[in-house]
N, C-alpha and C positions, 0 to 999 in steps of 0.2 A: 124688965129686961127678966129673962129666967138667967139664975147660975150660972147653967153649961148651956156650954155653945146649939144654937143648933143643927141636925145632921138631919139629909135627904138625899133621897135619892137624886138621880138630872132627873129623871123621870118624872118622879114623882112636883116637887116645880111641875114642869112640864105642862103635868095634869092641873096644879092650883093658880096658876098667875097666864095670865093674858099669850098672844104666843109675840105679840111686841116688851109688854116685861120681860120676856123669857127668858128676850135677843137681844136689852140693855143689860139685867140683871146676873143673871147669867154667862152669854157669853161678855160679855162684858162693851156693848156696844152703847150705840149714844141715839136722842133725839133731837132730827133735825133742830138747828138753833132756830127761836123764832115760835118753836109749833105746842108746845106747851101747855099743857090748862094749867099749871100749879104759880106760870110764871109773872102774872099779874095779877092774882093770886095775896092781898095787901088786910086781910081781915085775924084776927087772935084768932091763931088755933096749934099746936104740937101737927111739926111734918115727920110723919112714924117712917119705917122700910117698911115699901109696900108685898113684902115679901113675907113683912115676921112679925107684922107689927108694931119695934125695937119702936124708943122712943130719941131721933135722932135732931132736931132740931128747933127752935118757938121760932111763934112769924112773927117777935123784934127783931128775930139775930139776922132776918131778912131784911136785903135791901137792892137798889135794882142795878144792876154793875153793866150796862149797855149793853150784855156776849149773848144773852140765845135764851139760860140758861137764867134758871133762880137760884140764886150769890144770895154766901150766911155768909157770920162772921163767926162762929163756933156754934159750934152742936150745943144739943144737952148737957151733955159730963161729956168730955174724952175718952171713956171707956167703956160707948154708946161705941162709937167707930177706930178702923186700925188706917192707915198710911203705908203703901204699900210703894216699893218703886214704884214704875209701869218707867222703861226701855221702848216702849212700845212705836209707830209709826217715827221712829229718827229722830225722840226726843227723851230726856228724861223727862216726866215729874215725878205728881204720890198720888199715888187712886187712892182714894176715897170707900171702903167696905163696912160695914153694918161687921155691928159688930160677935153680932149675935146669931146671923145666920153666912156670912161670910159673903156676902152679895154687894155686885158693883158698881159704887153707888154716883158716881162723878171722879173729879179731880179738883185736887184742893190746888193750892194759890200762898203766891208770894206780892200779892199785889194790890189787896185789899182797901177798901176807902178810911177804913174805925180804926182803931186803936189797936186790933189783935191785930190791923195787916197779913190779916187773914180773904181770902176772899176762898168760898166750898161750894164748887158747881156742883150744881144735882143735877144728874137727869132727873125731868116730872113724873116719868111714868114709873119711877124708880120711888116715890113718895107717896103718903096718903092725909092726907091731912085730914084733924080733929079739932074740930073747934073748942073756943072759947081758949081762957088764959092761961 
């Protein structure tokens, strides 16, 4: 992760991301449940921000929440993400964004099954997976 947060114009993001990545990462969209390519990924590796490559979650933090999106119980480090209050769609949630580039990743909930009690519900399209531990 860079020491200084990444800044790009929206035109630059549109050129670098696929239309679906742009819709979710930059316009705070969501992918349909049970459609993401990383939902069933259970191999060792690191999940990174698809926009900037920031390391976000280790594979050992991933669990099957049954919700239709990849779920994690903790980020690699708290400084890798930012949490922002999201009061859209008539509810109050905590949005998860990449601390490096500010891209939307998903939301975190306090109903996780592990000792952290957290469920980071992250869109597959927002993540890149690199193999290894």
